[in-house]
C-alpha positions in Angstrom: -20.2 -38.4 2.5 -19.1 -37.7 -1.1 -20.0 -33.9 -0.8 -16.7 -34.6 1.8 -14.9 -36.6 -0.4 -14.7 -34.2 -3.2 -14.1 -31.3 -1.3 -11.1 -33.5 0.7 -9.5 -33.7 -2.5 -9.9 -30.0 -4.2 -8.2 -29.1 -0.4 -5.0 -31.7 -0.5 -4.1 -30.1 -3.9 -3.8 -27.0 -2.7 0.0 -27.0 -2.3 2.4 -24.5 -4.2 6.3 -24.0 -3.4 7.4 -20.8 -1.4 11.2 -21.3 -1.6 12.5 -25.0 0.0 9.0 -25.3 1.3 5.4 -26.2 0.5 2.5 -24.4 1.4 -0.7 -25.6 2.6 -3.7 -24.1 2.2 -6.9 -23.9 4.1 -10.7 -23.2 2.6 -11.3 -20.0 2.3 -13.4 -18.8 6.0 -17.1 -18.9 5.6 -17.4 -15.4 7.4 -15.9 -12.1 6.9 -13.8 -10.8 10.2 -11.4 -8.2 11.5 -7.6 -9.3 12.1 -8.1 -10.5 16.1 -10.4 -12.4 14.9 -8.7 -13.9 11.9 -5.7 -15.0 13.6 -7.6 -17.3 16.6 -9.8 -18.8 13.5 -6.5 -20.1 12.1 -4.9 -20.8 15.2 -8.7 -23.3 16.0 -9.0 -23.9 12.4 -9.0 -28.4 12.5 -9.3 -29.1 8.5 -7.8 -31.6 6.6 -6.5 -33.7 9.6 -4.1 -30.6 10.3 -4.6 -28.3 13.4 -0.8 -26.6 13.2 -2.3 -23.4 11.0 -1.8 -20.2 11.0 -2.6 -16.5 9.2 0.1 -16.0 6.9 2.3 -13.5 6.4 2.4 -10.9 3.3 5.0 -12.6 1.2 3.1 -16.3 2.0 -0.7 -14.6 0.7 1.1 -12.6 -2.1 2.2 -16.2 -4.1 -1.4 -16.9 -4.6 -1.3 -13.8 -6.9 -1.8 -14.7 -10.6 -1.6 -12.7 -14.0 -0.4 -9.4 -12.2 3.0 -9.7 -12.2 3.5 -6.5 -10.4 2.7 -8.4 -7.4 3.6 -11.2 -7.7 6.3 -12.8 -5.6 9.2 -11.1 -6.8 7.4 -7.8 -9.0 7.8 -4.2 -8.5 5.1 -4.0 -4.9 7.5 -3.2 -2.3 5.8 -4.5 0.8 7.1 -7.6 1.7 8.0 -9.0 5.9 11.3 -10.6 3.2 12.5 -7.5 2.2 11.7 -5.4 5.7 9.2 -2.5 4.0 5.4 -2.5 5.9 5.3 1.0 6.6 4.5 3.6 3.5 1.0 5.2 2.7 -1.7 2.7 1.0 -0.4 1.1 -2.3 -4.2 1.2 -3.7 -4.6 2.9 -5.2 -2.1 5.3 -5.9 0.5 3.5 -6.3 0.1 1.6 -9.6 2.8 -1.0 -8.9 0.7 -2.3 -6.3 -2.4 -4.0 -8.0 -3.8 -4.4 -12.1 -7.0 -3.4 -13.5 -10.7 -5.1 -12.4 -11.5 -7.1 -15.5 -15.4 -7.8 -15.4 -17.2 -11.3 -15.3 -13.4 -12.8 -14.2 -14.0 -13.8 -10.9 -10.8 -15.0 -9.2 -8.9 -14.2 -12.8 -6.4 -13.1 -10.2 -6.3 -16.1 -7.7 -4.5 -19.0 -8.2 -7.4 -20.7 -5.7 -10.4 -18.7 -7.5 -11.2 -16.0 -4.8 -12.1 -12.5 -5.9 -12.3 -11.4 -2.0 -10.1 -9.2 1.0 -7.8 -11.9 2.4 -6.0 -10.7 5.3 -2.1 -11.2 6.0 -0.4 -11.7 9.4 2.0 -8.8 8.7 1.3 -5.4 10.6 2.1 -2.2 9.0 5.5 -1.5 11.1 4.5 2.0 11.5 0.6 2.1 11.8 0.8 -0.3 14.3 -3.1 -0.4 13.9 -3.0 -1.2 10.1 -2.7 -5.2 8.4 -1.5 -6.0 5.5 -3.6 -8.1 2.8 -4.8 -8.6 -0.4 -7.3 -7.9 -2.5 -8.0 -10.1 -5.3 -10.3 -8.4 -7.8 -7.7 -6.6 -8.4 -4.7 -8.7 -7.0 -3.7 -5.7 -5.4 -1.6 -6.1 -1.9 -3.8 -3.0 0.6 -4.2 -2.6 4.2 -6.7 -1.6 6.2 -8.1 -0.9 9.9 -7.0 -4.3 12.0 -11.0 -4.0 13.0 -11.9 -4.3 9.5 -15.0 -6.7 9.0 -14.5 -6.5 5.4 -11.9 -9.3 5.1 -12.3 -13.4 4.7 -9.6 -15.5 6.1 -7.1 -18.5 3.6 -4.4 -20.2 6.6 -1.8 -21.3 5.8 0.4 -24.3 7.3 3.7 -25.8 6.1 4.2 -28.3 8.5 7.5 -26.7 9.9 6.9 -22.9 11.1 5.0 -23.3 14.7 2.1 -21.8 15.3 2.7 -19.3 17.6 1.1 -16.2 16.3 -0.6 -14.0 18.9 -3.5 -11.3 18.4 -0.7 -8.1 19.7 -1.5 -5.3 22.2 -1.1 -3.2 18.8 -4.3 -4.4 17.7 -5.9 -2.5 20.6 -4.0 1.0 19.1 -6.2 3.7 20.3 -8.9 1.8 22.3 -7.9 1.8 25.4 -5.2 4.4 25.1 -5.6 7.6 23.9 -3.4 8.3 20.9 -2.1 12.2 20.1 0.2 13.1 17.1 1.0 16.9 17.5 2.1 19.3 20.0 -0.9 19.4 22.8 -0.4 17.5 25.4 -2.5 14.3 27.1 -3.6 16.2 30.1 -4.7 19.1 26.8 -7.2 17.0 25.4 -8.1 14.7 28.7 -9.0 17.6 30.6 -10.8 19.4 27.5 -12.5 16.4 27.1 -13.6 15.7 30.4 -15.6 19.4 30.1 -17.7 17.8 27.5 -18.3 14.3 28.8 -21.9 14.7 29.9 -22.5 15.7 26.5 -21.3 12.6 25.0 -22.2 10.2 28.3 -25.9 11.9 26.7 -25.7 9.8 23.7 -25.6 6.4 25.4 -27.9 7.1 27.7 -30.6 8.1 24.9 -30.2 4.7 23.2 -29.3 3.3 26.9 -33.4 3.3 27.5 -34.2 1.5 24.3 -31.4 -0.8 24.5 -30.5 -1.7 28.9 -28.1 -4.2 27.8 -26.4 -1.8 25.7 -22.1 -1.3 26.6 -19.1 -1.4 24.4 -16.2 1.1 23.7 -15.9 3.9 20.6 -12.8 4.4 19.6 -12.7 8.7 17.6 -10.0 9.7 15.5 -10.8 13.2 15.5 -8.3 16.5 13.8 -7.4 19.6 15.8 -7.0 22.5 13.5 -4.7 25.4 14.0 -7.1 27.4 15.6 -8.3 24.7 17.9 -11.1 23.3 16.5 -12.2 19.9 15.7 -12.1 19.9 12.0 -13.0 16.7 11.4 -14.5 13.8 13.7 -15.3 9.9 13.2 -15.3 6.2 14.8 -12.5 4.3 14.0 -13.8 1.0 15.8 -16.2 0.4 17.9 -16.9 -2.4 19.7 -20.4 -0.8 21.1 -21.8 -1.1 17.7 -25.0 1.0 17.5 -24.8 3.7 15.0 -27.4 6.3 16.6 -24.1 6.1 19.6 -21.4 6.4 17.6 -22.3 9.1 15.0 -24.2 11.7 18.0 -20.4 10.9 19.7 -18.6 11.9 16.6 -20.8 15.1 16.6 -20.1 16.0 19.7 -16.6 15.9 19.2 -16.5 18.2 16.5 -18.3 20.8 18.6 -15.4 21.2 20.4 -13.1 23.7 20.9 -9.6 22.9 22.1 -6.6 25.1 23.3 -4.1 26.0 20.3 -1.6 23.8 19.0 2.0 25.3 19.8 3.6 26.4 16.3 0.3 26.3 14.6 0.2 22.5 12.9 -2.6 20.2 13.7 -3.6 17.5 16.2 -3.9 14.3 15.0 -5.9 12.3 18.2 -7.3 8.7 18.4 -9.7 8.9 21.6 -11.6 6.1 23.7 -14.8 5.8 25.3 -16.1 3.4 27.4 -20.0 3.1 27.6 -21.8 1.0 30.2 -24.9 1.4 32.7 -23.6 2.4 35.9 -24.8 -0.5 38.0 -22.4 -2.4 36.0 -19.4 -0.3 37.4 -20.1 -1.4 40.9 
């Protein structure tokens, strides 16, 4: 009972002024999670007698930064919902205005709440909507990552005013349900070529299915087609299958494919989804 009382006392002190509003912060989540799960976590959180928690936007999350003037509110780092600037290349580690130097043996130096980890915000990259912004408190850095990355923790926020209407938007599945193609090859060019290689791709899954009869899920592979139609690189960008052997095999099979030559000689970037399930499950 005493332990709970101490935790509650610390919790109720987590208030910071933002404009005319006080923000109240939850305890940090016990586990890392992806962005859709982070939204669900805050939506379902009941802590300190409150259930109106939400995931903070990047401006709100930046109010927790200290000792890094560039990324504190009003600093040189430009990524901000308020300013409408959320669609540029990653600012870490290229843009030096968006992080500070890591200091050894100083856990929590850049955080008002003692954090030393990656924390999600609700703010989405307005161009690459598969990505969302966050803060890496070990360096006071404003960063962005794939929404399905599981390396981020969560601190939820409430102000007693904002209604919690956040949802895990369809953009989180960008390239996971439907192919996304950037370049001069058409969807039919890609579909027709990939379909010829589906038996080899399917064999990657069937080999592992023998070991785990319940294995099923989806993989989205990101690959780059060169000016000559060959695949320059191939990697699994997101997965619900979570089987490294299948994922590596599928990426290797994609890299062997010869696609039509792109018009104009440019490269084509593709994110292509594959769904795997036992044949009996598809009936």
